[in-house]
SEFI-423289 format. One record per residue (C-alpha): x, y, z. Coordinates in steps of 0.05 Angstrom, whole numbers, plus 5000, padded with zeros to 4 digits. Layout:
BEGIN
XYZ/...
***
This chain:
BEGIN
499650075001/502150694974/500951355023/497151664976/491951985021/485252344971/481852854994/475853144979/475353984962/468354444992/471555014954/469855404889/475255214841/479555694816/476855874741/469256144797/474456524841/475157354818/482257334791/486856844765/493857134748/499256794697/505156754657/509356384605/516756554593/517056374517/523855994490/528056564477/528156774547/534056814587/531556294646/527055784585/533755834547/538455594611/532355134615/532654924548/539254844537/540854504610/535653924594/539353824529/544553644561/542753274602/540052794546/544352654522/549652454574/544351974582/544451754511/552251734518/551151424587/547050804552/551350834493/556750634533/555150224590/547350134574/544650534627/543551214649/549651504694/548552034758/549052724732/545553404744/545953934702/540854364733/546555014734/546955414674/547456094668/546456664620/550157374624/547557934579/551258014526/551458734494/549159044416/549159674370/541359474339/538359854291/532059834231/534959394193/541759154221/544559074276/550358754300/551758384365/557658884402/558658404474/557357654462/552157284506/555956914564/553056084581/556355644649/555055044651/556254674709/553354254754/555053464764/556752754738/558652074725/566852324689/568751704690/567250944716/573150444726/577650684673/574050834629/572951564624/567751984593/568552634550/562253064601/565153684575/564953594494/559053284505/555353904548/558254394495/555853984430/549453924462/549154624472/551354894408/546054394379/539454714416/541255294403/544055294333/536754884336/531955544375/534156094339/536356194278/538056934290/544256734341/551156634304/553256084355/561156134338/559856934345/554157234386/555356724448/561556414486/560255724526/563755524584/562454894616/564954754694/562154054704/564853704762/563853024792/559552844835/558952754900/560651994929/553551824970/549352044913/553051614849/551351144910/544451254929/544151294839/547350514837/541850224879/538449534849/531149534847/526150084833/531050684831/531551094896/530251764911/537552214892/533052804937/528152944994/524853434945/517553514927/514553624864/506253874841/502053854784/494154234768/489753984721/484654184686/488054864656/483355444669/481255834611/487356304630/491955934627/490555564559/490956244525/497456404563/500355894545/498355634472/497856394451/507456394462/506955554432/502755964367/507356664363/514356184360/511155664320/515655404258/514255834202/512056494242/514257084218/521857284196/521057874238/518957534305/524257394355/524156794402/522957224482/514957184467/513357364544/505557244554/501457474633/493957374630/490957674685/483057454694/479157934732/471257954751/470657524679/475057884634/481757754620/488158124607/493457924559/499658314562/505658064507/513858244502/513758134425/521358214401/522758324335/530158204290/531958884265/534858514206/528858484184/524659064192/526859594148/523460234193/518660504260/512560364197/515259754177/515259534259/508759764265/505459334216/508258694251/505158974318/498559134285/498258524242/500858104306/494758324337/489358124289/492157454290/491757364358/485457664374/483557214319/485856574354/483156714407/476256834392/476456114360/478155914437/473956204489/467556594503/470657054559/472057774550/478857834520/484158454516/490558364475/496558944496/503158754457/509659084468/506659704529/513659864536/514160164473/513960844453/513061154374/514261794397/520161714424/523461104387/524060654436/521360014415/521859214428/527759234370/533558624371/538658254335/538157504356/530257534383/532157494452/532758044518/539557624527/542457994473/543458634526/537758644565/536758044612/541757554647/538556854662/538456114706/535855434715/529355454741/527056124753/522156134692/516755644683/514354984722/514354334679/508254524661/510755064608/507955614659/507755984723/501356024767/500756464835/494856244843/496655384837/501255034890/507755044846/515654834878/519955284874/524754624848/528554614770/524654234739/529954224676/537753884676/536353474735/537452594704/530452294699/532651564733/531651894808/531952584814/525052684844/525553444839/524553374758/520952674761/515152884815/513953494777/512553134724/508552494743/503752944777/501253414720/500952634699/496552404754/492253034760/492153054683/488952394673/484652374739/481353024703/479052544644/474952124695/470452834716/473453174772/473253894758/479654064798/485653624811/491153804861/498153284865/503653334909/509552874915/513552854961/520752354984/525752275029/533552144998/534351334985/527051124998/524850854924/521851324887/514850914870/513350894951/512851694959/512651815033/506452235021/502652274946/497052794966/490852924922/486853334935/479653444884/473153804871/469453254840/463552824866/465752304913/466251674861/472452014843/474951864898/477251134881/479051214816/483251884839/487551284879/488050774832/490451374789/496051554824/497050824848/497450744778/502451164757/506451034813/507850354805/509650684730/514551104757/521250864716/516151014655/519151924669/524951644652/524251464580/520651944565/525352594585/530352144538/525952134480/524452804486/517552604502/517653024577/515653824593/520854114632/519154814617/
***
């Protein structure tokens, strides 16, 4: 018997409460860049470990720091004067027996490949300096990692998840993905941020949209892209909800003074902002101060036994499946003690708003997912698990 506690709650679900606040940092936000690199490094290391030894070895690459650069940006052109600096750190197994693993080379290659794939306006050879200082993990954590049977927890930590998304959450999440989708207008950069506020039945979405200078001829061109994007977003929203929605784009722009959100690379990392892993989106892709959240960084942690990663992913999977059974609102919190089997959490708290009949279903769903918790490892290895 697992320590699963299911509670039926007699409270108003978030969607019926008067205020809600939701945020998503797009893939080009400096924090998201760090998340994406950290997860890519972990995934490539995991693949190399499997290739060499048949299984994933201990590592945590969830320490990536980004220091913004400096640019000279003008309509129609621009250049990077001072490169963006990215530091890869964390811990990894650098040798097994007499065989050494080229952790540094793998990490640097993974970071470069990620940047080249996601950011077409960044020249990885000249616009970025990537450094790595990944060290060997502590002996006690490597010992815990190497225990047989069900993986033993790498940390005393917890994860949180919830379902279903509210209308505000859906809009915030999907608008960023819509604007950053493949084939988007070339003028639009990747550092898109969406903030949603619902107050008394009305939703206001504030969107920060960077434009790429070499594709924008002048102020008139800039305005036309903003206006066209605003029209596209209104059309998208009208297909998602009947709720009254207002969309504000680039509210910091001052056309009279010529101050607008124009970038060389499509991200504020070029000059305006720095970044760190875990400072942005939670594992479900959004930031939700009106919902339970863990401050644990999900991206970059090892996918075998670090519950700070596994439980954040798993709790959302559990919540989603319970919601599919008819629950109006589901909150899941999973907590483990270091050294304990990850399929046996110290507590699995499931809070549900719904009919009494959902209680047994919720328990069975949580129990099934914990029984199959190692499936999360495979999802991470294949790049199918959302971590930010």
